[in-house]
N, C-alpha and C positions, 0 to 999 in steps of 0.2 A: 504494500500500500504506500502511496506517495507520501502521505502525511507522516508515516513511520520513518521514512528515510530523511524527510526534511526536519522534523521536530522530535518525535518520540525517541529515536535512537540517539539524539544529542542532548537530552534533558540533563544529563550529568555534567555537560560542558557549561562552565560558569562564565565564559567570556562573552563579550558583546556580540550579539548576532545581528542587530540592526541599530544604527545610529540615525536618529531623525530629529526634526526640529523640536518635537515635544519631549524627547528624552532618549535614553539609551536602554536597550532591551536585550535580556538574555533569552535563551531558548525557553526557559521556564516562564518568563514574563509573557512571551508570545503565546505559549500554550495556554496559560491562564486567561489571557485576553480572548483567545479563540473559543475557549470553553464557555466563558461568560457570554460571548456574542452568540454562540450556538443556542444557548437557552432563550435568548431574545428571538432568534429566528424561528426556533421551534414553537414559541408562543404565538407566532404569526402563521403557523401552519406550514412552515417550510420543512421538507423532508427529502430523503435520498431519492435521486432520480429526477429532481426538478431543476429548473433554471433560475439563476439569480443574475439580474442585470446590474452591473456596477458602472457608474459614471463618476470618475473620481480623479483627483490629482495624486501626486506621489506623497502619501502620508502614511503614518502608522495605522490609520483607520482603514486605508485601502489594503494594506498588508494583512491586517486582522481579518478583513472580509474575505480575502483570497484564501487564507489558511483555514478559516472556518468552513468555507465551501468545500475545500479539499477534504477536510476531516469528515464532513457530513455526506460526502459524495454527491454534492450539488454542483452542477456544471455552472461555472461563472462565465458570464459574457461581459467582457470589459471593454468599454469604449472611452475615448478621450474626454477630458473635462470640458473642452470647448466644442463638443459635438453639437451640431445644429439640431433644433427641435424636430425638423423633418426627418433627419437620420435616426434620431431617438425613436420617433413614432414608427418608422419603418421596421427597425430592429425589434421593437417591442411587439409589434404585430406578428412578426415572423417567429420569434422565439417563444412568445407567451410565457414570460417569467412569472414565477410565484411571488418574487419580491424584487424591489428596485432599491438599490443602495447608493446613497450619495454621501459626500463628506458631512459628518455630523456638525451641528452648530448648537448653540444654547436652546434654540427654538425647535430643533429637529433632531431626533435620535438617529437619523440616517436611514430610516426604514419607511418605505411607502408601499403598501400592499398593491399588488396587481391582481386582476382576475386570474383564476387558475383554470387552465384548460388541459384536458387529458393528453392531447397531442403534443403538449409541451414537455413530455417526459423524455428522458434519455437513459442510456444504460451505463456506459463506462467513460463518458467524456470528462476530462478535467476542465477544459475551457473551450470557448468559441471566440475567435478573434475575427472581426470583420475587416476585409481588405478590399480596396477598390480594384476592379479589373479593368480590362481594356474597353469593355462595353457594359452597358446595363447597370443595375444597381449593385451596391456593396454585397459581397459574398462572405458568409460566415464559415471560416475554416474550422473544422471539427478536430480536436486533439484528444485522442484516447490516452489513457494512462500508460500503456506499454510504450507508445511512441514518445511521450513526454519523458519517461524515465530513461529511455535509451538516449535521447538527445542530451539530457543533462550529463550523463556519464560520458558520452562520446565527445562532447565539446570540452568537458573538463579534462578528459584524457589528453587533449592537445594543449590546453592552457595551464594545467597543473596548479589550479588554485588549491589552497590549503589554509590551515589555521593562522598562518603568518600573514595572510593577505587581507587588505582592506580595499573594497571595490567602491569607487565613486560612480553612482548611477544617476546621471543627469537625463537619462532616457525615460520616457513615460512608461509606466507599468502596463498601459494599454497597448504597447508595442511589444511584440514577442521578444525583440532584442533586449528590452528593459526587463520584461517579466522573467526571463531566464537568468538574469543577474541575481534576482532574488532566489530562484531555485538553486542555482549553483552555490551561492554564498551559504545558504542554510545547509545543504547536504554535505558540504566540505568544510564547514566550520570557519568560513571566512566571515568578515564583518562587512555588511552592506551599509554604505553611507548614502542616504537619500536626502538631498536638499529639496525642500518643498517648492520654494521659489528662489530663483537666482538670476543673476545677470552674467553676461559673458565675462565681464571684468572680475567677477568674484571667483571664477573657477580656478585660476592659478593659486590663489590664496587658500582655497579649500584643499587643493592637492597637497600643499605644504602642511597646513594646520592639521589635517586629518591623517597625515602620513600615508597617503594613498599609494598602493602598489599596483593596482589594476584600474585602467581607465577605458571603458568601452564608450565609443563615441561615433557619431556620424561624420562623414567627410566635411559636411557643411560647418559643423561646430569646430572641427580641427582647423578648417580653413580660416574661420574667424579668429581663432587664437593665434594662428601664424600671421595673418594679415595685420593684426593689431600689435604684434611682437610682444605679447604679454608673457608667453612662455620663456622668453629670453631674460625676463626680469626676476625669475625665481630659480632656486636650486632644488630640483626634484630628485633628491638622493634616494628616495624610497621607490620611485615609480619603476616597476618591473616591466610592464608592458602596456601598450595601447592597442586595442583592437578596433577595426572598423569593417562594417559589412555593407553590402550593396554593390552596385555595378559600376560605381563612379568614384573610385579611390585613386586619384591621379598619381602617377609615379613621381611627378615633380613635387607634389605635396608630401609624399613619403620621404623623398630625398631631403626636403627641408626639415621635416621632423627628425630624421636621423642626424642631421647636422646640429640642430638645437638640442637634441636629447640623445647623445651618442651612446649612453649606457642603458637606454630603454629599448626593449624589443618592440618593433612595429609589426603588427599582425594583420595582414589583409585577409578577409574572409568573404564568402558568398553564401547567400541563403535566401529563402522565401518563407513566408508564413506557412505556405502549403507543405513545406518539408523542413521547417525550422532552419537547419544549417546543412549546407552541402559540402563546403570545403573550408579548410583553415590552413594557413601557411605554417608548416612546421619550422622549428628553429634551424638556423644555419643555412638558409637558402636566400641570401641577399641577392644573388644573381637572378633568381627567379622573380623576386619582388621587383627588381629594377627592369625586368622584361615585361612587367605588367600582369603577372600571375596572381590569382586569388587563392592559391594553395592546392593541396591535395584533398581528395574526398575523405570524409570521415571513415574511420575503420569500421568495417561491417556493412558498408554501403557500396553501391555500384553505380557508375555513371557511364553513359555513352552518347554519341552524337547520332541523331536521326537525319538521314538524307544529307550527309556532308557534301559540300560542293568541291570544285577542283582545288580550292585553297584549304581544304580540310575544315571548313566552317559549317556547322549544322546546329540544329536545335538540341539543347542539352536535355537528356532524359535521366531521371534519378529513380533509383529503386533501393529498397531497404527499409529497416525499421524506423527511419526518420520520416518516412512519407506518411502524412496524415490521412485520415479516412475519406476526406472529401468536403463538399460544401453542404451546409445545413439547408434542408428543404429545396435542394437544387439538383435533381438527378441529371438533367440534361447538361448543365454546365459541368457537373462533376465528371460525367462521361466524356466531355470534351478534353479535360485535362488529366484525369486519372484513368488508368487501365490496369488490368491484371495480366501479367506475363507468365506463361506456363513454367518458366524456369526461375524467374527473378521475383515473382510475387507482385505486390502492389507497386505501381510506377506512376511517376508524375512527368507530364510534359511541361517544362518550365516556361516555354514561350520566349526563352532567351537564346541567342546565338553565341556559341563558344567554339574555341579550338582547344585541343588537348595535345600536349607534346609527348614525346616518346617516353618520358618518365612518369606520365600521368598527371602533370600539373595542368590546372584549368586556366583558361584565358577568356575573360568576357569580351565579346566583340560588339554586340548591339542587342537591342530588344527586337523580337520578331513582330510585336504589335506596338501600337503607339501608346506607350505608357510613360509618364513623367515620374520623377522622384523628387518630391518636395519635402524637405526636412525628414526624409526617410519614409514618407507615405507614398504609396503607389497611386497615381492619379490617372484615370482613364481619359484620354483626350476625346474619344468619340462621345463619351457620356457628357462631358462638359460642353462639347459643341452642340449636342442636341438640346441641352438646357438653354443655351444662349439663342439658338435658333427659335425655340419656343417663346423665349422672353422678348425677342425682337421681331415677332411676326407682324406687328403694327407698323414697322418701319421698312423702308426700301433697302433691303439687304440682298446683295448678290451672292456673296460667299462668306463663310465663317470657318476659321481654322484656329485650333489651339496648338501652340508650340511651347517648348521649354527654352528658357534662356539661362545660361550659367550664372550662378550666384555664389560668392565665397562663403556666405553664411548658411544658405538653405539648400545648396547643391544645385537646384534649379528653381526658377520662378515661372509662373504661368503668364504667358502673353497671349492675348486674344487678338487675332488678326481679322479685320472686317473689311470687306469690299462693299461699300454702300454709298448712296447718294444722300447722306444725312450730315448734319453739322456735328462738329466735335462735341459741343455742349450736350446735344441730344443723346448721342451714343454714350458719352461718359456718364450721364445721369442714369441711363437705363442699365448700364453695367454695374454701377454702384448699388442700385437697388437689388440686383441679383446677388452681388457679393455679400450684402448684409445678411442674407439667409443661408450663407455657406459657412462650413468650418473654415478656420483660418488657413489651413493648408490647401483648400480648394478655391481660394479667392484669386481672381485675376489681379496682377500687380501692374501690368502695362497693357496698353491698347495700341495696335497699329491700324490706322484708318486710311484707306485708299479708295479712290473712285474707280481705279482700274481693277482688272481681274488679277488673280494671283499668278506668279510664275509657275510654269508647268514643265514636267519632264517630257522626254520624247514620246512616252506612251500616254501622255495626257493627264498624269497624276500631278497633284500639287507638289512643287519642289520646296520642301521645308527649309533646306539649307539656304537657297537663294531668297526665299521669303524673309527669313531672319536677317540676312544681309541687307535686303531692301529696306526692311523696317528700321535698321540702325542708320542707314544712309539718309532716309527721309525724315526720321524722327518718330518717337513714340510718345504716348500720353500716359502719364503716371496716374493711377486710380487712387 
């Protein structure tokens, strides 16, 4: 049982398990808080096999809710604190949770009852995390307990966390990259440090004050720290490693990190919520890092390329115990990405194009479908384009296109390109109204408005590269 590995087996350990704004907590403290919260949930009719919806920030209350759900075998569905009400409504209807948990306040104990529906039951899921795909509405990735336990152990087998480690988690717990920092810290007796609210300028000080040894971060955050030169102003004598996942961890950024932090191991990784982690760079392979590799596949898993071209580039297929079971209430979409192989078992089509060298190291090339990465969130371009087409039906619009533009803090930002015969003020006002109803990572930051059509490739498709170049030549509008 997962709770046993995370908490029960470690109750004799008296060291700090979690350091948060409201205090420092041992395993016994966390267990007692979970048991107290379980009584409250049970009094509201929550029981094994149901769903709990959590919308929360990184607080001890969130950790308590997660651990309580794991102990009760209630599947938690965790969404970001700034989720739009429309997204919350959609997920609530799809999941039919028995209880809705938010950050407690003096006026609210953090529990709001939802109606209970029988189809909202589940068997062995630990969590469901919603992720934006290339089309359609968000999809809930279902994570069964065996897969979660495998991923914790396989990832830590490469990172070697232990009681000596202190992990600074600036990642949201609603993001699987952040959630697994909690899991790994607890199972391997490391200390998880969670700053509830922070600014970029506070991170170097936290790394020093908290004697941090492990720092998982997105490239956007690392880019901001390098751009501001803040890391150069502190001595990080304890920092053992920095990890970063995603498909856009630029080699130049890694080179700068190695120069600023010569004694810190820089660890590129690749993964998706649908299979948690695919690859991690092992120690001693600086040459592979400088060549742009995101590491070797996890032990016990298998990867291969489907339909590789003449350059050895094909869609990455993943199989093994890290592959989750599919999407909640979405059989057709699940069948599009997941399949069962007669020899390798459950497999995932990642939708990402890779190459693999003769030693088995993976190299991300590009996305097969049009998906942006904004602060680590996967944003479907087609989904946003349809949203803006619908919102702009009353205007004279010729073409709509969503593209990503590089950003040192966020990885990418969203630019909306519109070919229209409307004024700047009219379009900007309409886009602002749509933005107000979106999560922060779904909001358009720039608009490119033109009266002409978009540049096209030889086969008539919109040429995104030249469209972006055209936008910066002619100027964009900040929303």
